[in-house]
Steps between C-alpha positions, in 0.01 A plus 500: 500500500379695195224332304576337168493736204187567303608333179236557239586220259218245475761223494671613820369220719631223276830673438553569870447135577749415230765736620471448873419135555466453871727195516775751559736503788438445867755595758639230721748442778547670829376836381220522250391863520827679537758496774460628850196351669371684807654807345320778686468848354683568174758777512693700244875528466802275501710311250434147380817314401441200276779260396470338156730254328570676171475814290361493145729789405201714407255718692237548231182305593409461134825310438549297820386138525695380806301488826789627713497831311125513435451521879657847498417650161133406532470768770603774254220466246123471507298301246172571327338215695576265787416134557348370821727218627207328669242500220703583189265786413635804316433821695566872456834674553608780267197419288179562694298301245524349153287387207568189295354450156277196447773325298780591746699689238465846654572602859413854611643618832362796697784639709490650847553874517766663714765228465856629467840349440792570728636754247182706545341412165142377494350170390312545172380279220798620296739365764337157482522511122869596520563199725317250284656635180851469649477151654556311171833682463646390835702212357629184668395582855151620413360178359230456766353846448536470124310171502212655691466767230558282195233547238424862590354688205496841670497686829282810474450804722122545517517792741754610764394223742374233259722267300394224261715199414391311188627158393493341159337188651307428821737507795371312802815550708545875476295621796698278740822616332421860599525395866860379469821683588612449139237750384554738791456858380802732483513873432535614140847638573601164640360320196721710273817364660674211331439154646861502622459836672184380674678185619794685652345827618148383575162631398255766611179342620186605685541230767507531880883494503770658287844375410754675721817303422605196298838333539513202268549165676488676837175678579186680387373778729151648472342798676135562585319714245364811666141583408417158355121461493394259223573151623344177382143437609632187673716688750370564849693824560405809305758763412874469557676178598592441865874438456749779442750285313552159347850354464548185296844353564648243262628210713573198276573251781183345646666433835611861531147622426363267766757611757433866422128453565563308823733772628268784406732652238221465244121488539411252227669260259398330178555151356488307827580137423416188698851491650442835673147440628606346830739785577223755441231312685545683828281762655641811331443404135194413294529283189259619233425268210295532185480288186587677176281468190655462156762277340658267753871472572664267254746447219417709196651312208657668199299287262718605206814333641588183302491284814165640614326494164431134572177487702603161639800657672290784640233258624765277657626797700144578609445143622845486659429779750358407841302817570366395837848433635613846392193670648537315831878542528576854385193721489296661778249293693181460300665532157325285239670289237393620155195328355493708183670789327284740705480513878172369639414853620489637145160555336420221251772271636481143369639215708738284295660307784518164318699661218755619756524191721855399592582187298871423465432181305291686244768769473768239429278327246447826310875563491560146374243561229675824403829314456677615817684200645635449851877547540750397766474818706121493497458787252344393173665548163395509136730518199791577732321789678405507867142577600564824682339840533569823686234664716529876543368648824536811712516540879184697572370234744676283755315195369632518143839336544400212732197426280716482192760286674223248572386517136861442400520185716165367380582543132842343542317187619334468156823576314477876442792721606396846618738794544372793706596846376433792733427835335466847643136607513571775247619243244204266520252671265767583238615137509148371439451755224823398328414130504852412614399245762378139532253535786415771752359473851224746576131573533248768405249657739167636384143452620372431149562202270611733223844467662526196269475720192763737638733205558437265208345684205726504194353842421646653818839452665498119454794459736461123491517481119180300477413411139196664344190284496187404690623661821504843336142448387381414851695783665373762256143375522485504882613862500220603265214290639254672733288193587635359829432133423654525155805678633544235769503229231755688292727556799473130585598414143806725524599348835473150357708587193779651710515212748449209261750637248738567792585850380563575870567271797278614791649429843338686793247774560654816638387585850624836619613485862608810689645537847355806672575648840197508726545871547401540132126513440280463190772398258268339249522297182336622182325277245831394348655418840723804495465761773315827546643731765266799507308365801808361678614653829751434777423504869 
């Protein structure tokens, strides 16, 4: 593995500790270091067919936030840095080294020479500038990438292979952000396309695979990039990837995905739920599991809705959910019930289990206090209105519907009627942006607590319509604080405000579980529990 970069900032040690807290993820389950134990000698060639449950309707990494599609589009682009999934450290990729100013307002990246995009153009500082200048213009689907670059004062070309990104305020989260797929670097020609063109036709990246064909809601096909020679310092193989092709088939039905893996029609599947574990537990399949950092699965309330403006109603819903029952009934073995707004694997996580303890009596008491009275059919009423809300969700994981059906039953027991409304994946982000919803089921994956700012700051997308106040102060301050202990306190304050004000109802931590044929080797998770396929081979 390449040594860590020579970063000449005198504050590097403290900032590195801040950005890459080692409480990050550990792999678990039957395969912890990639599939295919006793794998023998790696060999090139072959096609890996991977079945996923949904299609985000977009093949631009900078705009995609759904894991099912990230699995494929991540292979098209490289990032300036990478993040070690074992230690959380930020390591070189397209940038061979970087300097960080003492106040963490300026980040200077020194790029590798000789890197090219699949259209033949070369990686230069100008290309990075073009990318970072364009991200804020992506629109509804580019909110993750836009959040990572919020507060940028300028991106400057210092010389052909040196680019400097300056922020108006200290930005503790930015170095980790450069390791994400959302800030994957695309060619300048690709950047000039409209966001819609990039979604439908794809992008030109410098990654180990190129987009060969995209058929919406059916498949994404990638081909090995000939001549690739600038992989992440974390990868074991140098040069080109092993596999000739990657085919990601969209198979919405979990049972069909499972059957396809058992029969050998596909080589790997995503979103394996508890119900399918027994069927895949035989000798020809490995179950790979890894906890995801970031915002846990839960109900994101539209806090501007008249019903949900009342914190007592929101808190009653939080107390009315039996998280442990949902984790044990629906989700993969080892899934944890939420004990905070962040998963326990996220840096600066704060445990708030008592604030999320299942307490039906307390939930009912809060609803009584808010004036919602029990009615004959069990659903509470107030001023002639029923206590009901609609939860929007999309079928990108087999666990979503059964989890929500359990939530529906549990909330009915305290007098809340829940209607489940399934949306196409492509409609989810626009729906959140429009504000035309009561509550939405989802999560957010990132190995940095700044995911809270992306999700809840009123200065960014503010999908959950959280009112401006103390939470904004804490979220802004944690993003600009370079002292690790101080940042940890600010993140804890933000976590407490979100949970205790019930702006969001945490339910379970996401644990990614894949089913992988034992003929597939070295299919590994990255730091965000997505997959990296450069080192993967079949034999």
